[in-house]
Residue, then its C-alpha position, 0 to 999 in steps of 0.5 A: m942672686k940667691t933666692e933668699d936675697a930676692r926674698h929679703i928685697l921683696m919683703l922690704a919693698a912691700v914694707e917701704e911701699t906700704d909705709e910711705g908715711g915713715i911709721v915703721l921705718s923713718a926716712e933717716e933710717r932708710h938713708e942710713a941703711s943705704r949709706e951702710a950698703g954702699s950709697p952713693l953708688p957709681a953712676n953706672p954701677g952694673r946689675a951685680k953691684e946693684e943687687v949687692f946693694l939692694a940685698t945688703r940694705a934689705t937685710a939691715l932694715l929687716e933686722r931693725i924691723v924685727t927687733r922693733f916689732p917682734s910680731s913681724a917674725w915673717l920678716d926675719p932675714a935669719a929665718s929659713a930661706h926656703p919655708t915652702r920646702h919640706p925635706g922630710l915630706v920629700a924623703l917620704f914621698l920618694l921612699s913611698a915611690a920606691v916601696v910601691g914600685y917594689l910591691t907592684n909585683e910586675l911579674g903577676p901572681e900566676k907565675r906565668i907572664n903574658i909577654l903582651s900584657f906585661p905591666l911594664l908596657g904601661i910604664l913605657a907607654w906613660s913615659l912616652l906621653v910624658y916625654v912628648r910633653e916635656a920636649w914641648l915644654f923645653l922647646s917652647r921654653r914655657p914653664p909648667v903653667l898649670l903647676e904655676r897657677w896651682f902654686e900661686w893659688t896655694g901660696r895666697g896667704n890667709a886673711i890677716e886681722e886688721k890691727d888698731d896699731p898703725a905699724a901693725r896694720i902697715l906690716a899686715t898689709a905689707k905681708r899680704l903684698f909680699e905673699k901675693r908677689w912672692s907666690r907669683l914670682s916663685a911659682p916657676v921655681t917651685a914648679a920646676r923643682l916639683k917636676s924634678l921631684l916627680h921625675l926622680a920619683a918615677f925613676l925610683f918607682a921603675a927601678s924598684a919594680i925591676g928590682g922586685m922582678y929579679v927578687r921574685g924571679l930568684a925564688n920562683e920560676y916564671r914561664a913566658v906565654w902569649e895570647s891575643t884577640f887581635l894578633t892572629d899570627s906570630t909574624s905580626l907579634r915579632d914585628i911588635l916585639q922588634v920595636v919594643l924589645g929589639p934594642a934591649a935584645s941587641l944590647s944583650g947580644e941575643s936575638l928575638p924568638t923566631p915566629e916558630e918559637l913564638d908559636a910554641i909558647r902561644g895560648a893559655d894552655a901552652a907550657g911556655e918557656n923560662a921567662a928569664r930572657w924576657i925579664h932581662w929584655y924588659a928590665l933593659t928596655i925600662a932602663l933605656f927608655v925610663l930610667v935614663p930619660r927620667a934621670i936626665l929630666a930630673i937633672l934638667w928640671r933641677m937645673r932649670s929651677a936653679l936658673f929661675a931662682r938666680l934670675l928671679p925678675y923681682r924688679e918687675t913687681a914694682p919697677r917704679y920703687y926700684a928705679r927710684l931707690l937705685a937712682t937716688s942711691s946713685g945720685s942720678a935722680r933728678a933733684v927737685a925743690l917744691v914750693p907750695y903756695a897758700f896750701d899745705p898738701d898732705e903726704p899722699t898728695k905729695r907722693g902723687l905730685v912727685r909721681r907726676l913729676e917722675d912720669e913727666f921727666g921719665a926719671a926718678v925724682e929726689a924731691v925736697w919740700l920747702p916751706m909754704i909761701a903764705f897768702g899775702e907774702e907773695e912778694s916778701f917771702v925768702l927762698a929756703p936753701t936747697v940742693a945745688g942745681a935742683e929744679i924749683l917748682p911752685v905748687f898751686s892748688f888747682a881748686a883756687t881761682p888763679e889770680r895775678e896778684a897772688h899766684l902770678a906774683a908768687y911765681r915771679t918772685l920765686s923766679g927772681l929768687a931761684p938760681n935756675p929758671v923756673r920752667f914748670v908750675l905744678l897744679e894739684a887738681g885732686a881736691f878740685d876733682r873731689k869737690s866737683r865730681d857730683f856735678a854733671d858738668a864736672a869735666n867741663r868745669r875742670a876744662a874751664r878752670e884749666e883754661a883760666w890757669k893757662r891764661l894767667f901764665a900765657e906770658e910766661s915760659i913755663a909748662l903747666l903740670l896737672q896732677p892728676e892729668n885728667f879729670s878723676p872723679a874717684a880721686p882719693a881724699 
């Protein structure tokens, strides 16, 4: 999947989860967009077809939102797919690395090169440490955690001023939710891309440093000497040079100086020798152990960033949302008709009851709310038409005192009218928890009320489902 498609899907998910009341996007608009994107999907559409459906649907709905709410430009699917990329800044960074590398004057200003303190040795030592770290990251398959955390921190959006307009408030909340999810989800991609950029910059720095050496060597004669506080003989020096410069010398078809030749250029007062071969050897060594590995690492991290971008686990940010959307769009959602008795639940309460059913059934639920059964009509109401094969559930307020003449009578009438057996009774307990939360024995009161409901339906073959399942003193109003 393309990165921009994943962004669009995440944007719409943030809006739809925040806009549960249908203020920004109505239910009809959402269903229409699903149909335009290919709904109903096959029973087992496959990942690729699901992603095409999600991306097409997201683009269509985002365009509607942007047209209706011009201030929501952050949702525009036609905007830059990668707003965090700055090609001009990247080019300036790479150019700076090349310029600094050229101006480092690795040969030194004295026209005398100490082959032991050659600054290019620092580049080799630093690169060795970097390679050890990179090998560990690749073998462990772990992303650069520190960079991920930095990108997640810097990707947090600024506080958004709350609006009086409900739609504007919903979109502001959705933006915060999207930015939080996107910064966390895209951090591995951005971090891998930055790693590639840093390796490319190191490549240009080292290459420019080598180029600067040769340019200066054309206009000046540099002499090679050596001196050391700790190395006391040329034999030990040659062993070190064999490790550092041996591969380059072998590739050039030359051999390193003998101990006697090294003795001849030892000391600050020594005349030294023409440094051309030493410059060639160090340049070739840098090419072997810096330029080639850095180029490979830049390519590998670029490939890894592209892989991360294609495999963004965006569904993990809101698994219930995607599972329900795909299930309802493929017809695999469980059809349920809910019939409240003597109370009219508000939208947040309805959503909580549906989520309770999804947890109970272990599948997405396509819920239809039928007209409320009024008190006193327990034996005379008419069941409204519903989807064929839908599971019919009565919904009672747990806060009400269970009564045979009311609740049990309504259940039995509904069982007689329903085309399929009524196997569940849904009890909304949030209002009861809120009323009793200030009592010291609130949990005991709930247990006693639950026992009363069980006694009422003891002779019926049904399962009582409570929402919330356990006492919740912080139940939302």
